[in-house]
C-alpha positions in Angstrom: -0.1 -0.1 0.0 1.3 3.7 -0.8 0.9 6.5 2.0 -1.6 8.4 -0.3 -3.8 5.2 0.5 -3.3 4.8 4.2 -4.3 8.8 4.2 -7.5 7.9 2.4 -7.9 5.3 5.0 -7.5 7.7 7.7 -9.5 10.5 6.0 -12.5 7.5 5.4 -11.8 6.4 9.1 -12.4 10.2 10.2 -16.2 10.1 9.2 -17.8 8.6 11.8 -15.5 11.1 14.2 -17.0 14.2 12.5 -20.1 12.7 12.7 -20.6 12.2 15.9 -18.6 15.2 16.8 -21.9 17.6 15.1 -24.4 15.5 17.1 -22.9 16.4 20.1 -22.6 20.2 19.0 -19.6 21.0 18.8 -19.0 22.3 15.9 -15.8 23.9 16.1 -14.2 20.7 16.0 -16.6 19.6 13.5 -15.3 22.7 11.3 -11.6 21.9 12.0 -12.2 17.7 11.2 -14.0 18.8 8.1 -10.6 21.0 6.3 -8.9 18.5 7.7 -10.3 15.6 5.9 -10.1 18.0 2.8 -6.2 19.1 3.5 -5.5 15.6 3.8 -7.4 14.9 0.4 -5.4 17.1 -1.5 -2.0 15.9 0.1 -3.1 12.5 -1.0 -3.5 13.8 -4.7 -0.6 15.6 -4.9 1.9 13.0 -3.2 0.0 9.9 -6.0 0.7 12.5 -8.5 4.1 13.8 -7.8 5.5 11.1 -6.6 4.3 8.4 -9.0 2.6 6.7 -6.5 -1.2 6.2 -7.6 -2.8 2.8 -7.6 -5.8 0.9 -8.4 -7.0 0.8 -4.8 -6.2 4.6 -4.4 -8.3 5.6 -7.4 -11.3 3.6 -6.2 -10.9 4.5 -2.5 -10.7 8.2 -2.9 -13.9 8.8 -4.5 -15.7 6.3 -1.9 -14.3 8.3 1.1 -14.8 11.5 -0.7 -18.5 10.4 -0.9 -18.7 9.2 2.7 -17.4 12.3 3.8 -20.3 14.7 2.0 -22.7 12.5 2.2 -22.4 12.2 6.1 -22.1 15.6 6.4 -24.9 16.4 4.1 -27.2 14.3 6.2 -26.5 15.8 9.7 -26.7 19.2 8.5 -30.3 18.3 7.6 -31.1 16.4 10.2 -30.0 19.2 12.4 -31.8 21.6 9.9 -29.1 23.5 9.3 -29.7 22.5 5.5 -33.2 22.2 4.1 -34.4 19.0 3.5 -35.4 18.9 -0.1 -31.5 19.9 -1.1 -30.3 16.9 1.3 -32.2 14.6 -1.2 -31.7 16.1 -4.2 -27.5 15.3 -3.5 -28.0 11.8 -1.7 -30.0 11.0 -5.1 -28.1 12.2 -7.4 -24.8 10.1 -5.9 -27.7 7.3 -6.1 -28.9 7.6 -9.0 -25.0 7.3 -9.6 -24.1 4.7 -8.2 -27.5 2.4 -9.5 -26.2 3.6 -13.1 -22.9 1.8 -12.6 -24.4 -1.4 -11.3 -27.2 -1.5 -13.6 -24.8 -1.0 -16.5 -22.2 -4.1 -15.0 -25.2 -6.3 -13.8 -26.8 -6.0 -17.8 -23.1 -6.5 -19.1 -22.4 -3.3 -20.2 -20.4 -1.8 -17.5 -19.8 1.7 -18.0 -17.0 4.4 -17.3 -18.2 7.4 -14.9 -15.9 9.6 -14.9 -16.5 13.1 -13.8 -17.6 16.2 -15.4 -16.4 19.5 -15.6 -20.5 20.1 -14.1 -19.7 17.5 -11.1 -16.5 18.6 -10.5 -18.3 22.1 -10.0 -20.4 20.7 -7.6 -18.5 19.1 -6.0 -16.6 22.5 -5.1 -19.6 24.4 -4.5 -20.7 21.5 -2.1 -17.9 21.4 -0.5 -17.9 25.2 0.1 -21.6 25.4 1.3 -20.4 22.5 3.8 -17.9 25.0 4.9 -19.8 27.5 5.0 -22.6 25.9 6.7 -19.9 24.2 9.6 -17.8 27.9 10.3 -21.6 29.4 10.9 -22.8 27.2 13.2 -18.9 27.3 15.1 -19.9 30.5 15.6 -16.5 31.6 13.4 -18.5 34.2 11.4 -22.4 34.8 10.6 -22.9 33.5 6.9 -26.6 33.1 5.9 -26.6 35.6 3.3 -24.5 33.7 1.8 -25.7 30.5 3.0 -28.4 31.2 1.4 -27.5 31.5 -2.1 -24.8 28.7 -1.8 -27.6 26.5 -1.5 -29.5 27.4 -4.7 -26.1 27.3 -6.8 -26.0 24.0 -5.0 -29.0 22.7 -5.8 -28.7 23.9 -9.5 -25.2 22.7 -10.0 -26.5 18.8 -8.6 -29.4 18.9 -10.9 -27.5 19.8 -13.9 -24.5 17.0 -13.1 -27.5 14.7 -11.9 -28.9 15.4 -15.8 -25.7 15.3 -17.4 -24.4 12.4 -16.3 -28.4 10.1 -16.8 -27.8 11.4 -20.4 -24.7 10.2 -20.9 -25.5 6.8 -19.2 -28.2 6.5 -21.7 -26.4 7.5 -24.4 -24.0 4.5 -23.2 -26.4 1.9 -22.7 -28.4 2.5 -26.0 -24.9 1.7 -27.5 -23.9 5.3 -29.0 -21.2 7.1 -28.3 -20.5 11.3 -28.0 -19.8 11.4 -32.1 -23.2 9.7 -32.1 
């Protein structure tokens, strides 16, 4: 195993701790741990690329750890009523749609490789920023209500756009069409 894989596993293991401190109302700790998880994601990616420590295991584990973190924090913030339930449902449903499409296409002997789309990358960046803002607000670091309100709708729009783009791509794949068709 490579160093980036160990860092990713550590990030994966941080998620239950982040959830626990959020549920217990320790929002400053949750904010700091969430930021640490984000920094560790950047570090493991840098090490993997810079020192040629990429691995197939890491290529699978890293996005799973990222989704585990984001979905868990979204769900807890929804449960705490710090994010609207409809946004949590939208974000979680998008990820479920993608996972379901990959599983279904594999079961149908027509596996698809879901590569990150630009709209998906933008969606992830906006989701992370929103979660940082909400956690910072809940921790009392700054009053960010106006920005959070705007970000909620930006994340919703990007989540819908990303889900739609993946769905269209998957449907084309399942129909046997490519981008050049």
